[in-house]
C-alpha positions in Angstrom: 0.0 0.0 0.0 2.8 2.4 1.0 4.6 1.7 -2.3 1.4 2.3 -4.3 1.0 5.7 -2.6 4.6 6.6 -3.5 4.1 5.6 -7.2 0.9 7.7 -7.3 2.6 10.8 -5.8 5.6 10.5 -8.2 3.2 10.1 -11.1 1.3 13.2 -10.2 4.6 15.1 -9.8 5.8 13.9 -13.3 2.4 14.9 -14.8 2.6 18.4 -13.4 6.1 18.9 -14.6 5.4 17.6 -18.1 2.2 19.6 -18.3 4.0 22.8 -17.2 6.6 22.2 -20.0 4.1 21.6 -22.7 3.9 24.6 -25.1 1.4 25.6 -27.6 3.1 26.8 -30.7 1.6 27.4 -34.1 4.3 27.2 -36.8 2.0 28.6 -39.6 1.5 31.9 -38.0 5.3 32.6 -38.0 6.3 31.4 -41.5 5.6 34.7 -43.2 7.6 36.8 -40.8 10.7 34.5 -40.5 10.7 33.1 -44.1 14.2 33.3 -45.5 15.5 35.5 -42.7 19.1 34.9 -41.8 19.2 34.0 -38.1 22.4 33.5 -36.1 22.1 31.9 -32.6 25.3 31.7 -30.6 25.7 28.9 -28.0 22.9 26.9 -29.7 23.9 23.2 -29.5 22.2 22.6 -26.1 19.8 24.1 -23.5 17.9 27.3 -24.3 20.0 28.1 -27.4 19.1 24.7 -28.9 15.4 25.1 -28.0 15.3 28.6 -29.7 17.0 27.0 -32.8 14.4 24.3 -32.9 11.6 26.8 -32.8 13.0 29.1 -35.5 14.0 26.2 -37.7 10.3 25.4 -38.1 9.4 28.8 -39.4 11.1 28.9 -42.8 14.1 30.9 -41.6 17.7 30.1 -42.5 19.2 29.1 -39.2 22.9 29.2 -38.3 23.8 27.4 -35.1 27.0 27.9 -33.3 29.0 26.0 -30.7 32.5 25.0 -29.6 32.0 21.2 -29.8 32.3 19.9 -33.4 30.5 16.6 -32.8 27.6 18.2 -30.9 27.4 20.9 -33.6 27.1 18.3 -36.4 24.4 16.3 -34.5 22.5 19.6 -33.9 22.5 20.5 -37.5 21.3 17.1 -38.6 18.4 17.2 -36.0 17.3 20.7 -37.1 17.4 19.8 -40.8 14.5 17.4 -40.1 12.4 20.5 -39.7 14.0 22.8 -42.3 15.9 20.8 -45.0 18.8 22.8 -46.6 18.2 25.8 -44.4 20.3 25.0 -41.4 24.1 25.3 -41.1 26.5 25.2 -38.2 29.7 27.2 -37.5 32.2 26.0 -35.0 33.5 29.0 -33.1 34.6 29.9 -29.6 32.9 33.3 -28.9 35.6 34.2 -26.4 38.2 34.3 -29.2 38.2 37.4 -31.4 39.6 35.7 -34.5 36.8 33.1 -34.3 34.1 35.8 -34.2 35.6 37.7 -37.2 35.8 34.5 -39.3 32.3 33.4 -38.3 30.9 36.8 -39.3 32.8 36.9 -42.6 31.7 33.4 -43.6 28.0 34.3 -43.0 28.2 37.5 -44.9 30.1 35.9 -47.7 27.4 33.2 -48.0 24.2 35.2 -47.2 25.2 38.9 -47.4 23.4 39.8 -44.2 22.3 38.8 -40.7 18.6 39.7 -40.0 18.4 38.3 -36.5 21.2 37.8 -34.0 20.5 36.0 -30.7 23.5 36.2 -28.3 23.0 33.1 -26.1 26.5 31.8 -25.6 27.6 31.9 -22.0 30.7 30.6 -20.1 31.2 30.0 -16.4 34.7 29.6 -15.1 36.3 29.3 -11.7 35.0 30.5 -8.3 31.8 32.4 -7.7 33.4 34.9 -5.3 35.3 37.7 -7.0 37.9 37.7 -4.3 38.8 34.0 -5.1 38.5 34.1 -8.9 41.7 33.6 -10.9 42.4 36.4 -13.3 42.6 33.8 -16.2 39.1 32.6 -15.3 37.9 36.3 -15.1 39.3 37.1 -18.5 37.9 34.0 -20.2 34.5 34.5 -18.7 34.4 38.2 -19.7 35.6 37.4 -23.2 32.7 35.0 -23.7 29.9 36.7 -21.9 30.6 40.4 -22.6 33.3 41.0 -25.1 32.1 38.3 -27.5 28.5 39.7 -27.4 29.8 43.2 -28.0 32.0 42.2 -30.8 29.5 40.2 -32.9 26.7 42.7 -32.2 28.9 45.6 -33.3 29.9 43.9 -36.6 26.3 43.0 -37.3 25.0 46.5 -36.5 27.7 48.3 -38.7 27.1 45.9 -41.6 23.3 46.2 -41.5 23.5 50.0 -41.1 25.8 50.2 -44.2 23.4 48.1 -46.1 20.5 50.2 -44.8 18.7 47.1 -43.7 16.7 46.4 -40.6 18.0 44.0 -38.0 17.0 42.6 -34.6 19.5 41.6 -31.9 18.4 39.7 -28.7 20.7 39.5 -25.8 20.0 37.0 -23.0 20.0 38.1 -19.3 18.8 36.7 -16.0 17.8 38.0 -12.5 21.5 37.8 -11.7 21.8 41.2 -13.4 20.3 42.7 -10.2 22.4 40.8 -7.7 24.8 42.8 -5.6 26.7 40.1 -3.7 27.9 36.5 -4.1 25.8 35.0 -1.4 23.7 32.9 -3.9 25.4 33.6 -7.2 28.6 34.2 -9.1 29.9 37.8 -8.8 31.3 37.8 -12.3 28.2 36.5 -13.9 26.1 39.1 -12.0 28.4 41.9 -13.3 28.4 40.5 -16.9 24.6 40.2 -17.1 24.3 43.8 -15.7 26.8 45.0 -18.4 24.8 43.2 -21.1 21.6 45.0 -20.1 23.3 48.4 -19.9 25.1 47.8 -23.2 21.9 46.7 -24.9 20.2 49.9 -23.7 23.0 52.1 -25.0 23.2 50.4 -28.4 19.4 50.6 -28.7 19.6 54.4 -28.2 22.4 54.8 -30.7 20.7 52.8 -33.4 17.0 53.7 -33.0 16.8 55.8 -36.1 18.5 53.1 -38.2 15.7 50.6 -37.6 18.1 48.3 -35.8 16.4 46.8 -32.7 18.5 45.7 -29.7 16.6 44.1 -26.8 17.1 41.9 -23.8 15.1 38.9 -22.8 15.6 38.3 -19.1 14.9 34.6 -18.3 13.4 34.6 -14.8 10.7 32.0 -14.9 12.5 28.7 -14.3 15.6 26.7 -13.8 17.1 25.6 -17.2 20.6 24.4 -16.2 19.7 20.9 -17.4 21.9 17.9 -17.3 19.8 15.9 -19.8 21.5 13.3 -22.0 20.4 12.8 -25.6 19.5 9.1 -25.8 17.8 9.1 -29.3 20.8 7.5 -31.1 21.7 5.2 -28.3 21.2 1.5 -28.9 18.6 -0.2 -26.8 20.0 -1.6 -23.6 20.9 -1.0 -20.0 23.0 2.1 -20.8 20.1 3.8 -22.7 17.5 2.9 -20.1 19.7 4.1 -17.3 20.2 7.5 -19.0 16.5 7.7 -19.8 15.7 7.2 -16.1 18.3 9.8 -15.1 16.6 12.2 -17.6 13.3 11.7 -15.9 14.9 12.5 -12.5 16.5 15.5 -14.2 13.1 16.7 -15.4 11.8 16.8 -11.9 14.4 19.4 -10.9 14.9 21.4 -14.1 12.5 23.0 -16.5 12.2 22.3 -20.2 13.5 25.3 -22.2 10.7 24.6 -24.7 8.3 26.1 -22.2 9.6 29.6 -22.7 11.3 29.8 -26.1 8.1 30.3 -28.0 8.2 33.7 -26.3 11.3 34.5 -28.3 9.3 34.0 -31.5 6.6 36.4 -30.3 9.1 39.0 -29.1 11.1 38.9 -32.3 7.9 39.6 -34.3 7.3 42.8 -32.4 7.7 46.1 -34.4 10.9 48.1 -33.9 9.4 50.7 -31.6 8.0 48.0 -29.2 11.2 45.9 -29.2 14.2 48.1 -29.1 15.5 49.3 -25.7 13.2 47.0 -23.8 13.9 44.3 -21.3 11.3 41.6 -21.6 10.9 39.2 -18.7 9.8 35.6 -19.5 7.8 35.5 -16.3 6.0 38.8 -16.9 5.6 38.2 -20.6 4.1 34.8 -20.0 1.6 36.3 -17.6 0.6 39.3 -19.6 1.8 39.8 -23.1 -0.2 42.9 -23.7 0.9 44.9 -20.7 4.5 43.7 -21.1 4.8 46.1 -24.1 4.1 49.2 -22.0 4.7 48.3 -18.4 8.2 47.5 -17.0 8.5 43.8 -16.2 9.4 44.6 -12.6 6.1 46.4 -12.0 4.1 43.4 -13.5 6.0 41.1 -11.2 5.2 43.3 -8.2 1.5 43.2 -9.1 1.6 39.4 -9.4 3.7 38.5 -6.4 3.0 41.3 -4.0 0.0 43.6 -4.6 -2.4 40.8 -5.5 -1.5 38.9 -2.4 -2.1 41.8 0.0 -4.7 41.0 2.6 -7.5 43.6 3.0 -9.7 43.7 6.1 -13.3 42.8 5.1 -15.8 45.6 4.6 -18.8 45.8 6.9 -21.5 43.7 5.3 -24.3 45.2 7.4 -24.8 48.0 10.0 -24.3 45.6 12.9 -20.7 44.7 11.9 -17.9 45.9 14.1 -14.3 46.5 13.1 -11.7 45.6 15.7 -8.4 47.4 14.9 -5.4 48.7 16.7 -7.0 52.1 17.0 -9.1 54.1 19.4 -12.4 52.2 19.8 -14.2 55.1 21.5 -14.3 57.5 18.5 -13.6 61.2 18.3 -14.3 63.5 21.2 -17.3 65.8 21.5 -15.0 68.8 21.1 -13.7 67.5 17.7 -17.3 66.8 16.5 -18.3 70.3 17.5 -15.2 71.8 15.9 -16.0 70.0 12.6 -19.6 71.1 12.7 -18.7 74.7 13.0 -15.6 74.7 10.8 -15.5 77.4 8.1 -14.7 75.5 4.9 -13.8 78.8 3.2 -10.5 78.6 5.0 -9.6 75.5 3.0 -10.7 76.4 -0.5 -7.4 76.1 -2.3 -4.4 73.8 -2.5 -1.5 76.2 -2.2 2.1 75.3 -1.5 3.3 76.8 1.7 6.3 76.3 4.0 6.2 73.8 6.8 6.2 76.3 9.6 2.7 76.0 11.1 0.9 76.5 14.4 0.8 72.7 14.7 4.6 72.3 14.5 5.0 75.0 17.2 2.5 73.2 19.4 4.1 69.9 18.9 7.6 71.3 19.6 6.4 72.8 22.9 4.7 69.5 24.0 7.6 67.3 23.1 10.4 69.6 24.3 12.2 69.8 21.0 13.0 72.6 18.5 10.2 73.2 15.9 12.9 72.9 13.2 13.3 69.3 14.2 9.7 68.4 13.3 8.5 67.6 9.8 4.8 67.0 9.0 3.6 64.3 6.6 0.1 63.6 5.2 0.3 59.9 6.3 2.6 57.5 8.1 3.3 55.8 4.8 4.5 59.1 3.2 6.8 59.6 6.1 8.4 56.1 5.9 8.6 56.3 2.1 10.4 59.6 2.2 12.9 58.4 4.9 13.6 55.2 2.8 14.0 57.2 -0.4 16.7 59.5 1.2 18.7 57.0 3.2 18.3 53.6 1.5 19.7 53.3 -2.0 18.5 50.6 -4.4 19.9 47.1 -3.8 21.1 48.0 -0.3 19.3 46.7 2.8 17.7 47.5 6.1 17.1 45.7 9.4 13.6 45.2 10.7 11.9 42.9 13.2 10.3 39.8 11.8 7.7 40.0 10.5 7.8 43.6 9.4 4.7 45.8 8.7 3.0 45.7 5.3 4.3 49.3 4.7 7.9 48.1 4.9 7.3 45.0 2.8 5.6 47.1 0.1 8.2 49.8 0.0 11.2 47.4 0.0 9.8 45.7 -3.1 8.8 49.0 -4.8 12.1 50.7 -4.0 14.2 47.6 -4.6 16.1 47.2 -1.4 16.3 44.1 0.8 15.2 43.5 4.4 17.3 41.6 6.9 15.2 40.4 9.8 16.1 40.2 13.4 14.1 38.3 16.0 12.9 38.8 19.6 14.7 37.7 22.7 12.4 36.6 25.6 13.2 37.0 29.3 10.1 35.9 31.3 7.4 38.3 30.2 9.8 40.8 28.6 10.2 40.5 24.8 12.8 42.7 23.2 14.7 43.1 19.9 17.8 40.9 19.7 20.3 43.8 19.3 23.3 41.5 19.3 21.8 39.7 16.3 21.5 42.9 14.3 25.1 43.9 15.1 26.5 40.6 14.1 24.9 40.8 10.6 25.7 44.4 9.7 27.4 44.7 6.2 28.4 47.6 4.0 25.0 47.4 2.4 23.2 48.0 5.7 21.8 51.6 5.6 19.0 51.7 8.2 17.6 49.8 11.2 13.8 50.1 11.7 12.5 49.5 15.2 9.2 50.4 17.0 8.5 51.4 20.6 6.0 50.4 21.7 6.7 47.5 19.4 4.0 47.1 16.8 3.8 43.3 17.5 4.4 43.1 21.2 3.2 46.4 22.5 6.3 46.7 24.7 8.7 49.6 24.7 12.5 49.4 24.0 14.6 49.1 27.2 16.8 52.2 27.3 20.0 50.6 28.6 19.9 47.9 25.9 19.3 50.4 23.1 22.1 52.7 24.3 24.6 49.8 24.3 23.4 48.9 20.8 23.7 52.4 19.5 27.2 52.8 20.9 28.3 49.7 18.9 26.4 50.5 15.7 28.2 52.1 12.8 27.6 55.9 12.8 26.7 55.9 9.1 23.5 53.8 9.8 20.2 55.5 10.4 17.9 54.2 13.2 14.2 54.8 12.8 12.0 54.5 15.9 8.3 54.0 15.0 6.2 55.4 17.9 2.9 55.4 16.2 1.2 53.7 19.2 2.9 55.8 21.9 -0.3 57.8 22.6 -1.9 54.7 24.2 0.9 54.3 26.8 -0.4 55.5 30.2 2.9 55.5 32.1 5.7 58.0 31.5 8.2 56.4 29.1 11.7 55.5 30.4 12.8 55.2 26.8 13.4 58.7 25.4 14.4 58.5 21.7 14.9 62.3 21.5 18.1 62.1 23.5 19.6 60.1 20.6 18.7 62.5 17.8 22.3 63.6 17.3 23.2 59.9 16.6 21.0 59.9 13.5 18.0 58.5 15.2 14.7 59.4 13.5 11.3 59.2 15.3 8.0 58.7 13.6 4.7 59.5 15.3 1.1 59.6 14.1 -2.3 61.1 14.7 -4.1 58.2 12.9 -4.4 55.6 15.6 -5.4 57.4 18.8 -7.9 60.1 18.1 -10.8 58.2 16.5 -11.2 60.2 13.3 -10.9 58.3 10.1 -9.6 61.1 7.9 -6.9 62.2 10.3 -3.9 60.3 9.0 -1.2 62.9 9.6 2.2 61.8 10.9 5.3 63.7 11.9 8.9 63.0 12.1 11.3 64.2 14.8 15.0 64.2 13.8 18.1 66.4 14.3 18.1 69.7 12.4 20.2 68.5 9.5 18.0 65.5 8.8 14.8 67.5 9.3 16.0 70.2 6.9 16.8 67.5 4.3 13.3 65.9 4.8 11.7 69.3 4.4 13.6 70.5 1.4 13.3 67.2 -0.5 9.6 67.0 0.1 8.5 70.6 -0.4 6.1 69.8 -3.4 4.8 66.3 -2.7 4.1 66.7 1.0 1.7 69.6 1.4 -0.4 68.8 4.5 -3.9 70.3 4.3 -5.0 73.0 6.6 -8.1 71.2 7.8 -6.1 68.1 8.9 -3.6 70.4 10.7 -6.4 72.2 12.6 -8.1 68.9 13.6 -4.8 67.6 14.8 -4.3 70.8 16.8 -7.7 70.4 18.4 -6.9 66.8 19.3 -3.7 67.9 21.1 -5.6 70.5 23.1 -8.3 68.0 24.2 -6.4 66.5 27.1 -9.6 65.3 28.9 -10.6 62.9 26.0 -7.1 61.7 25.6 -6.9 60.8 29.3 -10.3 59.0 29.0 -9.1 56.8 26.1 -5.9 55.9 27.9 -7.6 55.0 31.2 -10.3 52.9 29.4 -7.8 51.0 27.4 -5.6 50.5 30.6 -8.6 49.2 32.6 -9.6 46.8 29.8 -6.0 45.5 29.6 -5.9 44.7 33.3 -9.3 43.0 33.1 -8.2 40.9 30.1 -5.0 39.9 31.8 -7.0 38.4 34.6 -9.2 36.5 32.2 -6.2 35.2 30.2 -4.6 34.0 33.5 -7.9 32.3 34.5 -8.4 30.7 31.1 -4.7 29.7 30.7 -4.2 31.9 27.6 -0.6 32.8 27.2 0.2 36.5 26.7 2.8 39.2 27.0 2.0 42.3 29.0 1.6 45.3 26.7 1.9 49.1 27.1 -0.2 49.7 23.9 -3.8 49.0 22.9 -3.2 45.4 21.8 -2.0 42.3 23.6 0.2 39.6 22.2 -1.6 36.3 22.9 -1.5 32.6 22.1 -5.1 31.4 22.3 -4.2 27.8 21.4 -6.6 28.0 18.5 -6.1 28.6 14.8 -6.3 32.4 14.0 -8.2 31.9 10.8 -10.9 29.8 12.5 -11.2 32.4 15.2 -11.6 35.1 12.6 -14.3 33.1 10.8 -16.2 32.6 14.1 -15.9 36.3 14.9 -17.3 37.3 11.5 -20.3 35.1 12.1 -20.8 37.2 15.3 -20.5 40.4 13.3 -17.0 41.1 14.5 -14.2 41.8 11.9 -10.7 41.8 13.2 -8.2 43.8 11.1 -6.1 41.6 8.8 -2.4 41.4 9.7 0.5 39.0 9.3 2.2 40.4 12.4 3.0 37.6 14.9 5.6 36.0 17.2 5.6 32.2 16.9 2.0 31.2 17.6 1.3 34.6 19.3 -0.6 37.4 17.5 -1.6 40.9 18.6 -5.2 41.1 19.8 -6.6 44.7 19.5 -8.3 46.0 22.6 -11.8 47.3 22.0 -14.7 48.3 24.3 -15.7 46.0 27.2 -18.8 44.7 25.3 -16.8 43.8 22.2 -13.9 42.3 24.2 -16.3 40.0 26.0 -17.6 38.7 22.7 -14.1 38.0 21.5 -13.2 36.3 24.8 -16.2 34.0 24.5 -15.0 32.8 21.1 -11.3 32.5 22.2 -12.2 30.2 25.1 -15.1 28.3 23.5 -14.6 25.0 21.6 -15.6 25.0 17.9 
């Protein structure tokens, strides 16, 4: 029985792999475009190059394949001639050798007079992946094959076709390695070479646009095609052939069939000059959306597929009885704010006019916080504040440190702005849960530009311990910015021992917000406190995009003045917390004490099942991936709502 299950599972896996690699390709549609075109494909006796050659050989084109191995080249030509008799030839040439390239080019021109399509597929990998360990001989050999050879043959084709005043299409092959900035998971030299190929293609496309010569890049980013398959067609029947056929099946389980993507080359080559030249086409994005690939950069399409579409939204209220439970003030805006809004003169906010950042609100904030008003910068939203900080201090392809998991804002921005996130974890001491500062320090690299922390922590609700932070900051490189997110500080009832303002001179930036505490949906304003140099930079770089509106500023000002309502919210949240702690203790629900308006709990039940049960009781908890092991932050609501939630937490489904 067990063996049967294994056979069934393996059969399903093989079916999925084979079905993934089946392509739909209509030869007839392509015959008119490719008929009698001279197509040179370098490095085309195996892998992707061979797959491209097979496709194009079925279209009526005159295909010239290239490789270093004479026997393999001969067998490739014979195989392709089955599709395209008398229209396939092979040229043995090592693309890393200048003389070979010149002779190959001259032989083609002598025989055909032109090269309509050039596909630069040849690639060589030599020596170590780390640049520090690579022999200079390996470096030169690899560069000659992967960059110099591509440049040389492309240049000769371009100049010849320009002289003849004939159109031409050149496709260069790249991969995601073009974006790699270290050798952790890839070869440093290959990453540099692929990046050079992309930049070179872009420059050549610009130089030759008016000459109707198209230079484009296809970035293969949708599979693993480093296949070790062995051609068994001409092997005699027997144990050797059956062994290799079995090994090929195993190979197919781990590697993708190039035929699954090379039909895209046909489609892309058929594009008109203005759609092809200067573009980088991603096989992943093009396969998902051909139409948008022509006008939207591939990276944006990949973001849409892999990130934006997977973003979790909190459900809308389906009926008036539904209640949203979020990490925000559950008691709503104060009577004073409602009265202020009712009597507000809208004529004061008729126009969107750019003004400076010196407002009554910044003066009021500076006085309350005990800082200089020049150290405060206002932002429309918390997202705007974080985005601006990242844009100034975190270059593309560098990285930041954040707690795991980080907020949705940070995840979105890291992908949009193309920087990496290194995660640190919590260290637990009884009921205290803090960032593991030693872990951050041990993984700092030259790419580390920023450390993002929160206090109270957005997951645990606990504030940073001053002594531990001071020790961390003393050891941290002084060219790394530290951001302290304090967007839940307003809920803290006790005076904070941790004072981030005393570290402003050490490039610490503090973010605070009006959006969580004051119970007014449209009040999303945030503000940043930093030293004068950083604040000036934030202000000057944001003078157009970040015009906070007068109404929001005046509402925020009224909120700051309404101390009675603020005290009421804090006291009610604090009382509910103390009551919930007692219930959790009684019901044996593990938790960490919190200073904010949420408690990190482990209810011993699946969170999704809890959410479904709550929805059936008209309670919708805000969607979030924030957690610590099996713990997740439960927002504190009113007593009535909290009791409903507790009933579900402790009940059996």
